[in-house]
Every structure is written in structure tokens, then in C-alpha cells.
N, C-alpha and C positions, 0 to 999 in steps of 0.2 A: 313117264319118264323124268329125269331130273330137272328142276327149275334153275334159271339162271337170271340174276337182276344185276344190272350195271349201276354203278354210284362213280361220281367224281370224274374228272375229265384230264387227268395226267396223261403224259405219253407213254409212261410204262403201265402194263397191264399186269394186274394181280389177281390172281384166282384164289379164292378161299373156300375149302371143302369142310364142312363140319364133320364130327364123327357118329358114333352110333347112339342112338336113344335121344339126342339132342341135336335140333334142326339149326337153320342158320341165323337163329337169334342166338346161339352162343357167341356169336360176334358183335353182339352190339355195344359193348365197350371199346371194342378195337376199330369198329369202321368208321368213328367220327375221326380218327387220328389219320387212318390211311387215306381217305377220299380228299383229304385237304393236297395230295400229292400225286395220287395216283388214281387211273382208272380201275377200280375195282369189280370183279365179277363174283359175286357172291352165290353159290351154289347150295340148292336143297336137293339133296339125294333121296330117290325114291323111297317110300315108305314114311317119310318125315314131312312135317309141315303141311303145305298143301298138295304136295307131289303125290303121283298115282304109287300105289304099294309096288314093291319091288318087284319089276318085272323080270329081271336076268334069271336065267336058269344055269348059267355057268360060274365062272370065277370072276375076279375082278376086271378082267380084260374087258368085260361088256361095258360096265359103266365108265370105264377109262376112255373107250373108244367113243362113246356118244359124247362124252364130256370134250373131247379133242375136236368133234366138230362144231362145237358151239361157242368155244372161247378162243381168242386171238391167239394164233402162232407166235411163239417168241416171248410169252407171258412168263412170269414167277407164279409157280404154283406152290400153296401152302396149305396143308391139312393138318388136321388134328385125328389121331386115334385111327377109326376106320377111314376116314378121309384122308390122310397122309398114304395110308397104303393104295388108294385110288390114284393119288398125284404119283406115287413112285412108280406104279404101273403104266401110267399114261408117258412118264419119263423114259421108259422102257420100250414101250410100243412105239413111239413117236420121237425119237431123240431130239431131233432140231425144233419141236414145236414146244418145248419146255427149256426154258432159259435158266431156271434155277429152282430147287426144291427146298421148302421149308417143311420139316419134318416135326410135327410137334407131338409129345407123349405118344408115340407109336413105336411100333416093333416090327423086325422084319417076318416075324411069325409069332401070332398072338398067342398060341396057346405052345406050351412047353413041348419038347420031345427030348427023344435020348440023346440026340447030338445038338440040341438048342435048350438047355435048361433055364433060358433066360425070356420065360414067359410064364402066363398063367396055368396054374395046375391043371391038367386034365379033368381031373376029379371035381375041382373047384368050379371050373367052366361048366361043366356037364350039369352040375346042381343048379347054378344059375339060370342056364337054359330051360331046365325042367320047373323051375319057379316062374319064369316067365309064361309057361305055356299053363299051369295050373293055378297060379295067383299073381297076375300082373301087377297089382297094387304092391304087394309085398315085394315082388321084383324091384319096382321103381324105388322103394324105400330103401332097398339093399344096393341099387345102383348109385343113388345119391351118396350113400356112406363112402362107398368107392371112389367116388368122383372128387370129394374134397375132405378134408379133414373138418372135424366139428367146430363149430362157431359161426362166424359172419358168411364165409364162403359156403359153409354146407346150407344155411338159409337161403341163400341166393341161388345155389345149385336146385334146392329142393322146389324153389318158385319156377325156375326155369323149366323143370322136368313136369311140373303140373300145368304147364302152359303149353307143352309140347303135345300137339294133337295126335300125334303116333300112339302114345300111351293110351288114347281113348279106344284103340283097337289093337292093341300090342300083338296079338297073336297073328292077326292078318298084316301088320305093318312092320315089326320088328323082329319076327322069328327067322325069317328068311335071310335079312342081312347078318343076323346073329350066326347063323350055319355058316356064312361065308367067313366070318372071321375064325370059325373055328377049325377051318381046313386051311385057310390063306397061308402060303408059305414064299415070301418073297426072296428068300436067301440067294436063290440062284439069279434072280433078275438084278439084285445089286451089282452084279460084274459089269452090267450093260447101260449103268447110268453114265452119262457123259457130260452132264452139267453140273456146276458148283450145288452142292448140299448143305444146309445148316440144319442139324440134327437137334432139337431141343427136348431134354429131357427132365422130369421133376423128381427131386430126391425123396418126396413121400409119396410116390405113386405106387400103389399095391398092384397095379394092372400092367404097369410096364416097369420091371425091377431095374435098379440102378447098375446090375451086372450087364445090363445091354451095351451101356456106354463104353464098357471094357472090350465087350465082344466086338464092337463095332470100330475101336480104337484106330487101327492101321489098315482098314481096307482100301482106302483112295486118300491120295493125298490133296483131293479137292474138298473133301469132308471135312467139316467142323463139327465136333459133338460136344455140346455144353449141357451143364447139369445147371438147374435153378432150384430154388427150394419152392415147396408146395406139393399139392396133389395132382390128380390127372387132369383137372379142369383149372390149374393155376391160374391160366391167363384171364379168367373171366372177371377178376379184379385186379389183375395186373397185365392191363393191355399194352404195357412198354414194353414188355418183353416180345411180344409178337412184332411190333414195329420196328425193334431194333433188329430183329430177325431179317425182316424185309430189307431193311438198310444193308445190312452185311450181304445179302443177295444182290442187292443193286450195285455194291461197291465191287462184289466179285465178278461183275458182267461188264463193268465199265462204265456203267450209265452215270 
């Protein structure tokens, strides 16, 4: 199951959920700033870090329900990529338990479809999934290139991926959650979100195209959709983008 560690002593609880392929250490630069003011619950999803391989057979409802039992009701949930999709699912499964959502570099449907062209092309996704199974080392290199533009951030991402235990047994740890990403479709669930939402997208992200911002545009007046510069893992060297998002969520709930 997922692992949850607590940090800080603030009265407002914040839940951080990482994405696919990079565990809780993705928040390394973010955590020191947040724990000064909040009680932070850092989630390690199954298949990552020291957590067990992904045990769920169904969709994102199972991990969302499991986390809802582990973290305080009324917390602000902030997730990156796959982690954001888990957070969205939790907010629709138990609306009163999630006081606000921070959705970072994530999509309502990760893989594009006829009625939702704002995702990764199915052929591109399938090719990466095949590479993960046939050559995990090559898949890790490819993933690093997708996460960050070339330069200092690419080097930081490459080091983080090398330190992630999941890649040591990628077929067992990462293939199943990648299958979940292939089929997850949260578009119907969006209408059931009742809390404020901060949706943060990156303008150089090859995994979540900028057209997502326009597609989400006017779905709900309590949502704010913003775009920042950078790639899919932009916040690793720009933690202030995350702290600002949490502050906006706090302001929206009146704390």
C-alpha cells in the first residue's frame, strides 16, 4: 500500500502526491518551505520508493480510497501528474474530505482520444509502454527527456530517476500504474468536484499539452487554470510555484 509520512506542525494539512516514475523525493525542494507553515503528509504511491508494488486491480478509485483513510479530512491535496489524478479522484469520491485541489502538470485524460485531443498520442504512449517492458534503462532515459528540457533541470531529473528504487525493477513496479494512466479518464468526474481547484500547467510540457488549459477554461468558476514556463517536472527547481499554489488554496478556503 501507499506510505504516508508527516512533517511540520501547522494547523492546515497539505497532502503531497508524486507522479509516475518518481517517488516522494520529487518534493525535496518543496518540502522545507511548506513545513514551516503546514502539516504536510507526503505520500509514496505503490510501486515507488519503499512502498509495495502496485496492488490495485481497478482504476484510480482504489488508491484514492486508501489515501482518504490515511490522511486528515479537510486537508488540501496537491498532486503531480498521476498523483494529481489520484487527488482528483479522492475529491470526487469524498467531496467533504478534500478542502482544495492543487493539480500540477496533469490532465483529465492522459492519453488523447477522439473527443479529447489534449493528451499524449496513443501510438507514442504505447511505444513508451513497450520500451518500459523491453528495455527499462532506455525507457528511463526517454522519460528524463520528457520530464525536463535539456540543461541543469535535465541533469537533476536524471539523478532523481537514478535514485528512484522503482526503476531497479521497472517491469514489476511501474508497468501496472502506467497501464492505469493509459485508460484513466476523469472528464466525467470533473463535474463532481466541489472544492476550489488550482490547475498549474507548464508551457514546455510534452506530456500535458498547453491546449488543456483552453479545454478546462470555463468548466467551473471556482477553478483557476494557470500556465508557467518549464517542462513536466518544472517545480523541482522552482519550488515557489508549489508554495504559491498552496497559498492560493489556503486563501480560497479562508484560512
